C-alpha positions in Angstrom: -0.2 0.1 0.0 1.4 3.5 -1.0 1.4 6.0 1.7 1.8 9.8 1.0 3.5 12.1 2.9 1.7 15.4 3.8 2.4 18.8 5.0 -0.9 20.2 6.2 -1.8 24.2 6.2 -4.9 25.3 7.8 -6.4 27.1 10.4 -10.2 27.2 11.3 -12.9 24.6 12.1 -13.6 24.4 8.3 -10.2 22.6 8.0 -10.9 20.0 10.9 -12.5 17.3 8.9 -9.8 17.3 6.4 -7.0 17.0 8.8 -9.0 14.2 10.9 -9.4 12.2 7.9 -6.0 12.4 6.6 -4.7 11.4 10.1 -7.2 8.3 10.0 -6.2 7.2 6.7 -3.5 4.9 6.3 -2.7 6.2 2.7 -1.5 9.3 4.2 1.1 10.4 6.8 0.9 14.0 8.0 4.4 15.1 9.1 3.9 18.7 9.7 1.0 21.3 10.2 1.2 24.7 9.8 -1.3 27.1 11.2 -1.8 30.8 12.1 -0.3 31.8 15.1 -2.2 31.7 18.6 -4.7 34.7 18.8 -6.7 36.5 21.4 -10.4 35.0 21.5 -13.6 35.4 23.3 -14.6 38.1 26.0 -11.7 37.3 28.1 -9.4 37.8 25.0 -7.2 34.8 26.2 -4.3 33.7 23.9 -5.9 30.5 22.2 -4.4 28.3 19.3 -6.5 27.6 16.3 -8.7 24.7 16.0 -6.0 23.0 13.7 -3.2 23.7 16.1 -5.4 22.1 19.0 -5.8 19.1 16.8 -2.2 18.6 15.9 -1.1 19.0 19.3 -3.5 16.3 20.4 -2.1 14.1 17.8 1.7 15.1 18.4 2.1 16.2 15.2 5.0 18.8 14.9 3.3 22.2 14.4 4.6 25.5 13.1 2.7 29.0 13.5 4.7 31.5 11.4 3.4 35.1 11.3 4.5 35.5 7.7 4.9 32.1 5.9 6.5 34.0 3.1 9.4 35.3 5.0 9.9 32.7 7.6 12.8 30.6 6.3 12.9 28.1 9.2 9.4 27.1 8.2 10.5 26.6 4.4 13.4 24.6 5.5 11.1 22.4 7.6 9.0 22.0 4.8 12.1 20.9 2.5 13.4 18.6 5.3 9.9 16.8 5.2 10.0 16.4 1.4 6.3 16.1 1.3 4.5 14.3 -1.5 1.6 16.6 -1.3 1.3 20.0 0.5 -2.4 20.2 1.4 -4.0 23.8 2.1 -7.4 24.2 3.7 -8.5 27.8 4.8 -4.9 28.3 5.9 -5.3 32.3 5.7 -2.0 33.2 4.2 -1.1 33.2 0.6 2.0 30.6 0.0 4.9 31.9 -2.2 6.0 30.0 -5.0 9.2 28.8 -3.6 6.8 26.7 -1.3 4.4 25.7 -3.7 7.3 24.1 -5.6 8.5 21.8 -2.9 6.0 19.0 -2.7 7.1 16.0 -5.1 3.5 15.4 -6.4 1.6 18.5 -5.9 0.3 21.4 -3.8 -3.3 20.8 -3.6 -6.1 23.2 -2.1 -9.8 22.7 -1.1 -11.8 25.5 -2.3 -15.6 25.9 -0.9 -17.0 26.7 -4.2 -17.4 25.5 -7.7 -14.4 27.1 -9.2 -14.2 29.3 -11.4 -17.3 30.7 -9.7 -16.3 32.5 -6.4 -12.6 32.7 -6.4 -11.5 34.4 -3.2 -11.9 34.7 0.6 -16.0 34.2 1.0 -17.2 31.7 -1.2 -19.8 30.2 1.1 -21.3 33.5 1.9 -21.4 34.7 -1.5 -23.1 31.3 -2.8 -26.0 32.5 -0.4 -25.8 36.1 -1.0 -26.5 35.6 -4.6 -29.1 33.0 -4.4 -27.0 30.3 -6.2 -29.1 27.1 -6.7 -25.8 24.9 -6.0 -22.5 25.3 -4.4 -19.8 22.7 -3.8 -16.1 22.1 -3.3 -13.3 22.2 -5.7 -10.0 20.1 -5.4 -7.5 22.3 -7.3 -3.8 22.2 -8.1 -2.4 25.3 -6.4 -0.4 28.0 -8.4 0.5 31.6 -7.5 -2.7 33.1 -8.4 -5.6 33.1 -6.1 -7.7 30.1 -6.7 -6.7 30.2 -10.4 -5.0 26.6 -10.4 -6.5 23.8 -12.6 -9.3 21.7 -11.2 -8.5 18.2 -10.0 -11.9 17.1 -9.0 -15.5 18.9 -8.1 -18.5 17.8 -6.2 -21.8 20.0 -6.1 -24.6 20.1 -3.8 -28.1 21.9 -4.0 -28.6 24.9 -1.9 -31.6 24.7 0.4 -33.9 27.8 0.0 -33.2 28.2 3.9 -29.6 27.3 3.7 -27.2 29.6 6.2 -23.6 30.1 5.9 -23.2 27.9 9.1 -25.1 24.9 7.9 -23.4 25.1 4.4 -20.2 25.4 6.0 -20.4 22.3 7.7 -21.8 20.3 4.6 -18.7 21.6 2.5 -16.2 20.8 5.2 -17.2 17.3 5.5 -17.8 17.0 1.5 -14.1 18.4 0.9 -12.4 16.2 3.3 -14.0 13.0 1.5 -13.3 14.5 -2.0 -9.7 15.2 -1.3 -8.7 11.7 -0.1 -10.6 10.3 -3.1 -8.8 12.5 -5.4 -5.2 12.1 -4.3 -5.4 8.2 -4.4 -5.9 8.4 -8.1 -3.7 9.6 -10.9 -4.2 13.5 -11.0 -5.9 14.8 -14.1 -6.0 18.6 -13.9 -8.2 20.7 -16.4 -7.8 24.5 -16.7 -10.6 26.7 -15.3 -12.9 28.7 -17.9 -12.0 32.2 -17.6 -15.1 33.3 -19.2 -17.0 32.0 -16.0 -14.8 33.6 -13.2 -16.6 35.3 -10.5 -14.7 36.7 -7.4 -15.6 37.4 -3.8 -14.0 39.7 -1.3 -12.9 39.5 2.2 -16.2 40.1 4.4 -16.2 43.3 6.7 -18.8 44.5 8.9 -19.9 47.3 6.6 -21.3 44.1 4.4 -23.5 43.4 7.3 -25.2 46.8 7.4 -28.7 46.6 5.9 -31.5 49.2 5.2 -35.2 48.4 4.8 -35.4 51.5 2.7 -33.2 50.4 0.0 -33.2 46.4 0.3 -36.3 44.4 0.0 -37.1 41.7 2.4 -35.5 38.7 0.5 -32.2 40.7 0.0 -32.1 41.1 3.8 -33.0 37.7 4.6 -30.2 36.6 2.3 -27.7 38.8 4.3 -28.8 37.3 7.6 -28.3 33.7 6.4 -25.1 34.6 4.8 -23.5 36.7 7.1 -24.3 35.5 10.6 -22.5 35.0 13.0 -19.6 36.9 11.0 -19.4 39.8 10.2 -23.1 40.0 11.7 -26.2 41.8 10.3 -27.3 45.3 11.6 -30.4 47.2 11.0 -32.3 50.3 12.0 -35.7 49.3 13.1 -38.1 51.7 14.9 -35.2 54.1 15.4 -32.9 51.5 17.0 -29.6 49.5 15.6 -30.3 46.1 16.6 -28.7 42.8 15.3 -30.8 40.5 13.2 -30.0 36.9 14.2 -32.6 34.9 12.4 -35.2 36.1 10.0 -37.9 34.6 7.5 -40.1 35.6 4.7 -43.0 33.9 6.4 -44.8 34.8 9.7 -44.2 32.6 12.6 -45.7 33.0 16.3 -42.7 34.6 17.7 -41.9 36.9 14.5 -42.1 40.6 14.3 -43.1 41.8 10.9 -41.1 44.8 9.5 -41.6 46.6 6.1 -38.8 46.8 3.6 -38.2 48.4 0.1 -41.2 47.6 -2.4 -43.9 46.8 0.6 -42.1 43.3 1.2 -42.4 41.9 4.6 -39.6 40.4 6.8 -40.2 38.7 9.9 -37.8 39.0 12.9 -37.4 35.8 14.4 -34.4 36.6 16.6 -32.7 39.9 17.4 -30.3 41.3 19.8 -30.7 45.1 20.9 -27.4 46.9 22.0 -26.2 45.7 25.4 -29.0 42.9 25.5 -29.4 39.3 25.3 -30.7 37.7 21.9 -34.5 37.7 22.1 -37.6 36.8 19.9 -38.9 39.6 17.7 -42.2 39.6 19.5 -40.4 39.8 22.8 -38.3 42.7 21.7 -41.7 44.5 20.4 -43.3 43.8 23.7 -40.6 45.1 26.0 -38.7 47.5 24.2 -41.0 49.3 21.7 
C-alpha cells in the first residue's frame, strides 16, 4: 500500500474534517502542520491556539505557526526537510509563495468551498448564499501563485436549500471536501484548466457588508444577508429608530416573529434579534418589552 507524506496548512474549523480524515487514513502520513499564530479570542481575550493547532497538538504532530510564511525561512526549510508528496492547504489564511508551492514532489493541493471558477476568493460560502445560487460545492485544485486560479482536479456539487445558512453550508462543505480530497489524491491527478469566461470573485467580508437598510433593500435581500453573514460579520439594521442585530429572519410569519416593512412593501419577519447591550430575544419579545 502506498503512503503519501503530507504537509498540512490550515487554521479554522472548516479544515478540521480534512486533517482528521488524513490522520485516520493509512494512505496518508501527516508529517507537519502549519497554522496561524495563537490569537486572542472570546470576551476574556485569552491567547488561544487555532482549531487546527489544537488537533495537531493532540495528535503529537509537529506544528509551525509563522506570522508570515512568506518570510519565515525556518518554516520553509522544515517543509523541505519533510520532502512531502503533497502540500495540502485548507483555509490556511495566508497566501503561499511560489518557492513553497514548488516543494511537494507530487503537487500542492487546495480545497476551495465553491465550484470554481465561480467565487474565487475569501468568502465563497457566504457569496453562494448572498447571490441566491441554486448549487454550491467544493473544488480540489492544484495550487499555483494566483488566488484560486489553479487547474481543477475534481469537484462535487450540492443543492442549496432555500433556507441554507452560512453555518449549515460550511459544515456540509467541510465534510464533503475532506472526502473528495482523499478520493482525488489516491488516483492519478488529471488537472483541467478553469474557464476564465466563467470567473466570479468574492472579497474578504467586513462589518460594512452586514449593514442593511429596509428603505433600499427588499425583504429577500435582507434575509439572504442574515443567512449568509451571521455570525460573522453579523447583520445590523435600524428598526423603529433603534440599531439592532438581526440573528434570524424569515419570509413567512411565525408565532414569535415581528413583521417589518422593507423596500417595495415586502415583509421581513424578525425571529431573533439582539438589541445593544441585551441578550438575544425573539422579535415579539423585543416588540413587547422595548418598543
